[in-house]
BAFI-3210 file (N, C-alpha, C; in Angstrom, 3 decimals, decimal comma, padded with zeros to 6 digits):
// residues 185
n [1|2|3|4|5|6|7|8|9|10|11|12|13|14|15|16|17|18|19|20|21|22|23|24|25|26|27|28|29|30|31|32|33|34|35|36|37|38|39|40|41|42|43|44|45|46|47|48|49|50|51|52|53|54|55|56|57|58|59|60|61|62|63|64|65|66|67|68|69|70|71|72|73|74|75|76|77|78|79|80|81|82|83|84|85|86|87|88|89|90|91|92|93|94|95|96|97|98|99|100|101|102|103|104|105|106|107|108|109|110|111|112|113|114|115|116|117|118|119|120|121|122|123|124|125|126|127|128|129|130|131|132|133|134|135|136|137|138|139|140|141|142|143|144|145|146|147|148|149|150|151|152|153|154|155|156|157|158|159|160|161|162|163|164|165|166|167|168|169|170|171|172|173|174|175|176|177|178|179|180|181|182|183|184|185]
n.u [-100,861|-101,137|-099,470|-096,894|-097,196|-097,301|-094,312|-092,970|-092,793|-092,272|-093,995|-096,620|-097,124|-096,887|-098,926|-101,258|-101,277|-102,183|-104,780|-106,020|-105,906|-107,412|-109,548|-110,772|-111,194|-113,836|-115,701|-117,707|-117,418|-118,220|-117,347|-115,997|-115,938|-117,643|-120,296|-119,833|-120,194|-122,758|-125,600|-127,732|-128,334|-129,980|-130,887|-132,144|-131,342|-128,468|-128,725|-129,609|-127,315|-126,029|-127,006|-126,033|-123,775|-121,989|-122,315|-120,007|-117,883|-115,995|-113,538|-111,052|-113,504|-114,016|-111,538|-113,664|-113,034|-112,178|-114,341|-116,008|-114,587|-114,696|-116,711|-118,436|-118,908|-119,491|-122,025|-121,208|-119,579|-121,154|-122,866|-121,504|-120,316|-122,973|-123,752|-121,168|-121,170|-123,989|-124,296|-122,405|-124,315|-125,975|-128,149|-129,476|-127,958|-127,544|-125,699|-126,683|-126,103|-126,535|-127,081|-127,537|-129,511|-127,401|-126,611|-124,809|-123,830|-125,187|-125,324|-126,801|-127,424|-129,360|-131,568|-132,674|-134,506|-136,311|-136,841|-136,302|-134,261|-131,223|-130,039|-128,030|-128,653|-130,918|-130,314|-131,129|-133,418|-136,797|-137,708|-135,324|-135,257|-136,086|-138,673|-138,922|-139,272|-137,555|-136,264|-133,185|-134,039|-136,548|-135,374|-133,693|-135,505|-136,835|-134,803|-134,068|-136,359|-136,180|-134,287|-135,390|-134,933|-134,368|-133,222|-130,519|-129,031|-128,269|-126,785|-125,881|-123,292|-120,271|-118,054|-114,816|-113,400|-110,810|-109,992|-110,473|-111,891|-114,675|-116,807|-118,435|-121,184|-124,534|-125,939|-128,352|-130,293|-132,294|-133,882|-134,238|-136,392|-138,620|-138,410|-136,458|-134,460|-131,973|-132,592|-135,255|-136,269]
n.v [097,273|097,630|099,858|098,068|096,615|098,906|099,788|097,777|096,446|093,733|092,070|093,159|092,633|089,745|089,571|090,545|088,866|086,545|087,018|087,312|084,809|083,401|084,579|083,292|080,737|078,962|079,014|077,499|075,221|072,598|069,086|065,765|064,549|065,053|064,523|061,990|061,053|062,263|061,373|061,254|061,731|061,929|060,800|063,226|065,359|065,277|065,769|068,542|070,270|071,081|072,706|075,539|075,010|075,533|074,482|073,309|072,155|069,356|066,880|064,539|062,869|064,615|064,548|063,735|065,408|067,544|068,328|069,123|071,132|073,308|074,051|073,949|071,613|068,841|066,805|064,196|064,414|064,666|062,459|060,647|061,260|061,256|058,315|057,429|058,175|057,517|055,283|054,381|055,124|053,122|052,950|051,633|052,228|053,380|054,245|055,989|056,435|058,821|058,585|061,477|062,514|065,127|066,599|066,570|063,774|062,759|062,353|060,426|059,690|057,070|056,175|053,568|053,079|055,547|055,726|057,066|059,682|061,811|064,577|066,503|068,889|069,408|070,523|073,165|073,209|073,124|070,084|068,310|065,387|063,347|061,576|058,296|055,196|051,952|051,026|051,077|052,077|053,522|055,772|056,659|057,517|059,806|061,558|062,141|063,554|065,549|067,263|067,944|066,439|063,582|060,294|058,269|056,222|054,137|053,742|051,584|052,288|051,686|053,461|053,797|056,052|055,320|054,041|055,402|055,337|054,843|052,142|050,826|049,015|047,445|048,164|049,838|050,321|052,832|052,307|049,823|047,248|047,058|045,130|043,723|044,450|043,885|044,733|044,538|042,259]
n.w [017,840|015,494|015,246|015,278|012,955|011,045|011,562|010,603|007,609|006,147|007,903|007,971|005,226|005,520|007,349|005,715|003,351|005,040|005,940|003,797|002,532|004,536|004,031|001,828|002,820|003,171|006,155|006,843|004,854|003,545|004,121|003,109|005,400|007,267|005,663|006,016|008,182|009,374|011,168|010,680|008,059|005,018|001,729|000,558|002,458|001,880|-000,646|-000,001|000,791|-001,207|-002,776|-003,247|-004,562|-007,980|-011,548|-013,184|-015,675|-016,342|-016,758|-015,393|-013,388|-009,964|-007,205|-004,096|-001,829|-003,390|-004,923|-003,081|-001,640|-003,719|-004,080|-006,556|-009,919|-011,606|-013,363|-012,654|-010,606|-008,785|-008,800|-008,117|-005,527|-004,427|-004,772|-003,111|-000,456|000,209|000,225|001,772|004,364|004,242|002,342|-000,986|-003,987|-007,525|-010,047|-013,128|-016,435|-019,090|-022,207|-024,662|-027,749|-029,443|-027,064|-024,276|-022,289|-019,411|-016,024|-013,148|-009,984|-008,451|-006,030|-004,064|-001,943|-001,866|-004,121|-006,311|-008,014|-007,810|-008,926|-010,365|-011,170|-010,302|-008,111|-006,774|-006,452|-004,809|-004,807|-004,581|-005,573|-007,876|-008,704|-009,917|-011,920|-011,351|-013,579|-015,937|-018,381|-017,549|-016,084|-017,660|-019,485|-018,212|-017,161|-019,587|-020,465|-018,833|-019,811|-022,182|-024,632|-026,515|-025,544|-026,463|-025,356|-022,652|-019,665|-016,852|-014,017|-012,439|-009,877|-007,867|-005,399|-005,328|-007,329|-009,229|-011,662|-014,209|-014,454|-016,874|-016,842|-017,550|-020,434|-022,217|-025,208|-026,676|-028,734|-029,173|-028,343|-024,947|-023,345|-023,689|-022,010|-019,715|-016,670|-016,372|-016,549]
ca.u [-100,538|-101,269|-098,201|-096,193|-097,327|-096,217|-092,882|-092,304|-093,409|-092,396|-095,065|-097,737|-097,156|-097,450|-100,676|-102,289|-101,503|-102,884|-105,821|-106,410|-106,253|-108,289|-110,872|-110,814|-111,377|-115,073|-115,775|-119,013|-117,145|-118,747|-116,412|-116,324|-115,938|-118,987|-121,297|-119,867|-120,220|-123,631|-125,988|-129,262|-127,831|-130,968|-130,892|-132,957|-130,412|-127,374|-129,323|-129,731|-126,083|-125,358|-127,935|-124,934|-122,428|-122,144|-122,030|-118,656|-118,370|-114,857|-113,226|-112,165|-114,002|-113,077|-111,875|-114,336|-112,792|-111,556|-115,348|-116,375|-113,616|-114,508|-118,252|-118,293|-118,257|-120,473|-123,127|-120,446|-118,816|-122,432|-123,797|-120,438|-120,308|-123,628|-123,239|-120,498|-121,847|-125,546|-124,179|-122,036|-125,203|-126,812|-129,050|-129,048|-127,909|-127,368|-125,420|-126,778|-125,394|-127,671|-126,616|-128,506|-129,148|-127,052|-126,467|-123,504|-124,108|-125,943|-125,145|-127,496|-127,786|-131,270|-131,924|-133,817|-135,377|-136,894|-137,769|-135,931|-132,638|-130,354|-129,450|-127,231|-129,554|-132,209|-130,198|-131,516|-134,663|-137,244|-138,084|-133,994|-135,159|-136,958|-139,021|-138,551|-139,386|-136,021|-135,189|-132,659|-135,164|-137,527|-134,757|-133,325|-136,620|-136,821|-133,870|-134,098|-137,148|-135,889|-133,428|-136,547|-133,916|-134,340|-132,282|-130,117|-128,959|-127,849|-125,759|-125,979|-122,062|-119,787|-116,910|-114,710|-112,071|-109,544|-109,199|-110,744|-112,002|-115,800|-116,812|-119,637|-121,995|-125,510|-126,433|-129,509|-130,441|-133,475|-134,416|-134,587|-137,979|-138,037|-138,829|-135,033|-133,806|-131,566|-132,660|-136,839|-136,637]
ca.v [096,087|098,564|100,597|097,574|096,272|100,203|099,891|096,394|096,478|092,598|091,462|093,923|092,104|088,549|089,587|091,025|087,362|085,377|087,604|086,869|083,507|082,964|084,875|082,290|079,534|079,189|078,973|076,439|074,388|070,824|067,862|064,403|063,541|065,760|064,124|060,538|061,252|062,452|060,013|061,922|062,057|060,962|061,266|064,941|066,233|064,933|066,977|070,357|070,798|071,193|074,080|076,734|074,957|075,805|073,948|073,222|070,758|068,976|065,793|063,491|063,003|065,623|063,691|064,454|066,891|069,272|068,945|069,807|072,614|074,110|074,078|073,377|070,355|068,363|065,793|062,875|064,508|064,858|061,310|059,635|061,621|060,634|056,904|056,964|058,881|057,076|053,573|054,304|055,466|051,817|052,981|051,010|052,807|053,044|055,048|055,896|057,236|058,565|059,652|062,226|063,034|066,237|066,866|065,952|063,170|062,956|060,774|060,987|058,503|056,748|055,575|052,490|053,069|056,574|055,549|058,556|059,887|062,700|065,032|067,795|069,956|069,649|071,188|074,193|072,992|072,416|068,747|067,681|064,373|063,035|060,239|057,266|053,843|051,734|050,604|051,832|052,676|054,543|056,859|057,513|058,422|060,768|062,591|063,141|064,390|066,835|068,232|068,158|065,525|062,212|059,761|056,836|055,049|054,477|052,712|051,568|052,157|052,136|054,217|054,225|057,077|055,092|053,625|056,690|054,851|054,503|050,784|050,600|047,543|047,116|049,320|049,541|050,974|053,321|051,803|048,130|046,573|047,225|043,611|043,083|045,310|042,817|044,909|044,470|040,570]
ca.w [016,504|013,938|015,448|015,091|011,674|010,197|011,682|010,184|006,335|006,027|008,686|007,400|003,787|005,818|007,898|004,554|003,329|006,067|006,322|002,429|002,513|005,520|003,854|000,670|003,761|004,161|007,619|007,008|004,365|003,465|003,684|003,303|006,838|007,767|005,167|006,359|009,750|009,813|011,265|010,119|006,535|004,371|000,582|000,623|003,412|001,279|-001,712|000,521|000,765|-002,555|-003,419|-003,258|-005,529|-009,413|-012,375|-013,887|-016,360|-016,067|-016,749|-014,962|-012,106|-008,995|-005,647|-003,045|-001,141|-004,171|-005,323|-001,896|-001,169|-004,746|-004,248|-008,135|-010,264|-012,475|-012,552|-012,847|-009,369|-007,615|-008,583|-007,846|-004,386|-003,766|-004,435|-001,940|000,824|000,675|000,277|003,427|005,225|003,968|000,943|-001,885|-005,468|-008,918|-010,885|-014,380|-017,192|-020,190|-023,630|-025,378|-028,818|-029,317|-025,897|-023,368|-021,426|-017,812|-014,877|-012,022|-008,452|-007,943|-004,440|-004,505|-000,977|-002,024|-005,855|-007,147|-008,404|-007,041|-010,330|-009,829|-012,063|-009,181|-006,385|-005,944|-006,343|-003,354|-004,479|-004,914|-005,599|-008,924|-008,866|-011,219|-011,989|-011,217|-014,325|-016,311|-019,264|-016,850|-015,490|-019,067|-020,283|-017,162|-017,492|-021,032|-020,783|-017,885|-020,910|-023,285|-025,100|-026,665|-025,281|-027,082|-024,916|-021,047|-018,810|-015,239|-013,770|-011,114|-009,926|-006,841|-005,915|-005,355|-008,500|-010,174|-013,423|-014,327|-015,184|-017,366|-017,039|-018,295|-021,158|-022,950|-026,234|-026,748|-030,205|-028,588|-027,256|-023,330|-023,153|-024,086|-021,217|-018,430|-015,337|-016,148|-016,764]
c.u [-100,497|-100,172|-096,818|-096,168|-096,702|-095,016|-092,264|-093,230|-093,505|-093,524|-096,362|-097,982|-097,670|-098,906|-101,478|-102,407|-101,983|-104,055|-106,808|-107,023|-107,191|-109,586|-111,447|-111,345|-112,742|-115,372|-116,990|-118,836|-117,325|-117,583|-116,868|-116,595|-117,645|-120,088|-121,394|-120,291|-121,832|-124,735|-127,597|-129,370|-129,291|-130,751|-131,029|-131,919|-129,207|-128,052|-129,009|-128,463|-125,387|-126,059|-126,932|-123,952|-122,731|-121,890|-120,947|-118,139|-116,438|-114,722|-111,674|-113,257|-113,250|-112,756|-112,726|-114,090|-112,560|-113,191|-115,856|-115,900|-114,544|-116,116|-118,568|-117,788|-119,587|-121,396|-122,453|-120,188|-120,027|-122,505|-122,393|-120,416|-121,596|-123,733|-122,397|-120,900|-123,061|-125,444|-123,236|-122,934|-125,959|-127,932|-128,393|-129,150|-127,575|-127,118|-125,502|-126,255|-126,076|-127,023|-127,594|-128,215|-128,797|-127,062|-125,332|-124,454|-124,471|-126,011|-126,255|-127,381|-128,955|-130,795|-133,112|-134,925|-136,169|-137,602|-137,700|-134,596|-132,248|-129,871|-129,253|-127,874|-130,439|-131,638|-130,617|-133,039|-135,362|-137,562|-136,561|-134,292|-136,130|-137,482|-139,211|-139,103|-138,031|-135,271|-134,354|-133,433|-135,934|-137,128|-133,934|-134,201|-136,723|-135,970|-133,768|-135,549|-137,039|-134,964|-134,221|-135,319|-134,530|-133,027|-131,927|-129,736|-128,275|-127,553|-125,718|-123,701|-121,441|-118,570|-116,207|-113,098|-111,077|-108,843|-109,575|-110,729|-113,494|-115,841|-118,340|-120,307|-123,201|-125,882|-127,417|-129,602|-131,899|-134,626|-135,002|-135,618|-137,393|-138,179|-137,093|-134,434|-133,437|-132,279|-134,382|-137,313|-137,004]
c.v [096,952|099,307|099,371|096,666|097,686|100,159|098,698|095,901|094,685|091,936|092,045|092,820|090,469|088,983|089,789|089,396|086,816|085,893|087,121|085,483|082,940|083,512|083,847|081,066|079,693|078,185|077,432|075,745|073,031|070,043|066,872|063,932|063,803|064,803|062,229|060,242|061,623|061,400|060,499|062,035|061,083|061,877|063,073|065,848|065,962|066,044|068,257|070,847|071,416|072,618|075,364|076,187|075,147|074,764|074,052|072,183|070,537|067,374|065,627|063,582|063,510|064,437|064,629|065,857|067,817|069,495|069,838|071,400|073,507|074,412|074,289|071,989|070,166|067,003|064,645|063,388|064,363|063,657|060,266|059,976|060,918|059,289|056,649|057,212|057,714|055,915|053,528|054,501|054,217|052,086|052,438|052,307|052,743|053,890|055,092|057,193|057,681|059,543|060,206|062,596|064,505|067,347|066,168|065,077|063,415|061,979|061,069|059,518|058,159|055,844|054,826|052,898|054,489|056,717|057,093|058,525|061,117|062,924|066,089|069,090|070,417|070,409|072,218|074,261|072,753|070,888|068,416|066,387|064,042|061,645|059,600|056,072|053,196|051,287|051,586|053,000|053,950|055,792|057,533|058,590|059,725|061,678|063,151|063,605|066,082|067,758|068,486|067,420|064,397|061,452|058,487|055,849|055,142|053,253|052,893|051,350|052,397|052,723|054,257|055,215|056,275|054,191|054,253|056,190|054,425|053,181|050,717|049,087|047,688|048,250|048,903|050,442|051,780|052,456|050,514|047,951|046,817|045,786|043,098|043,725|044,384|043,387|045,040|043,155|040,012]
c.w [015,480|013,792|014,895|013,488|010,192|010,187|010,580|008,673|006,343|006,934|008,215|005,882|004,376|006,260|006,403|003,717|003,970|006,054|004,645|002,210|003,553|005,087|002,450|001,326|003,911|005,280|007,470|005,419|004,501|003,405|003,916|004,295|007,090|007,134|005,254|007,529|010,339|010,123|010,527|008,722|005,755|002,725|000,110|001,404|002,634|-000,013|-001,460|000,881|-000,578|-003,540|-003,559|-004,481|-006,891|-010,260|-012,951|-014,555|-015,960|-015,937|-016,334|-013,763|-010,610|-007,940|-005,317|-002,290|-001,942|-004,521|-004,168|-001,831|-002,443|-004,724|-005,711|-008,592|-011,536|-012,407|-012,270|-010,721|-008,058|-007,575|-007,969|-006,065|-003,752|-003,333|-003,242|-001,059|001,177|000,579|001,742|004,840|005,164|002,739|000,024|-003,102|-006,258|-009,254|-012,383|-015,116|-018,565|-021,025|-024,268|-026,585|-028,844|-028,154|-025,311|-022,680|-020,198|-016,927|-013,518|-010,868|-008,131|-007,077|-004,588|-003,469|-001,441|-003,673|-006,474|-007,311|-007,840|-008,735|-009,632|-010,288|-011,076|-007,559|-005,848|-006,545|-004,684|-003,526|-005,246|-005,733|-006,883|-008,966|-010,131|-010,890|-011,541|-012,415|-015,005|-017,782|-018,481|-016,341|-016,354|-019,081|-019,297|-017,075|-018,818|-020,994|-020,183|-018,921|-022,146|-024,633|-025,479|-026,391|-026,199|-026,505|-023,339|-020,277|-017,405|-015,010|-012,666|-010,929|-007,791|-006,503|-005,485|-006,302|-009,750|-011,798|-013,300|-014,959|-015,479|-017,516|-017,754|-018,890|-022,049|-024,120|-026,287|-027,650|-029,645|-027,821|-025,883|-023,083|-023,076|-022,553|-020,085|-016,965|-015,126|-016,382|-015,077]
res [m|m|v|f|l|q|r|n|p|g|q|w|l|i|a|t|v|v|i|g|l|l|a|l|v|r|l|d|a|l|t|l|a|d|l|l|d|d|s|r|l|t|p|r|r|f|a|n|h|f|e|g|f|r|y|e|y|g|a|p|i|l|p|a|e|i|f|l|a|r|r|a|g|d|c|d|d|y|a|v|l|a|d|h|v|l|t|h|h|g|y|e|t|r|m|i|h|v|r|m|v|g|r|v|a|h|a|v|c|y|v|t|e|t|k|a|y|l|d|f|n|n|r|v|y|m|m|p|l|e|r|s|g|s|s|i|r|q|i|a|t|k|v|a|r|s|f|r|a|n|w|t|s|a|s|e|f|t|y|t|y|e|e|d|r|k|h|f|g|t|t|i|l|r|t|e|p|a|s|l|d|p|d|t|r]
***
């Protein structure tokens, strides 16, 4: 084969390009179908898939397959994918968006059954689930503490890949009494 490629420089170039492209494709690449078809998927097992992903801020939210193929994204990409996949597997989830003083906002996916949230910042730790109370205020307080910051407001939101738009629902302000929070009444 080497003799053939040496005699045909055009074929050599094509072979080099093909080998280069194959090197870019990860053989162990995680796909959305893999996550949706995994009959043993749990929130912890979901989180373990993302240990090698890198943080890369971006807007708008990446389509699931692009986030998975690039192995890079931000907290919104992760929270939205966790919500999409885990609800498919029957888990009750809530996506929470926390705004903090002097920082970019942060999104997490709370899983009711585990009484914990999935946080893209915890993807490399042994404990990728962060235990928390279920109210928006409790989740926001825990998220802000992980940033060593104060939070100002927090909202529950929904998102679908088809519509590609966040819909903000219940929002609470840190300065208001907890007794006024709609999700704790």
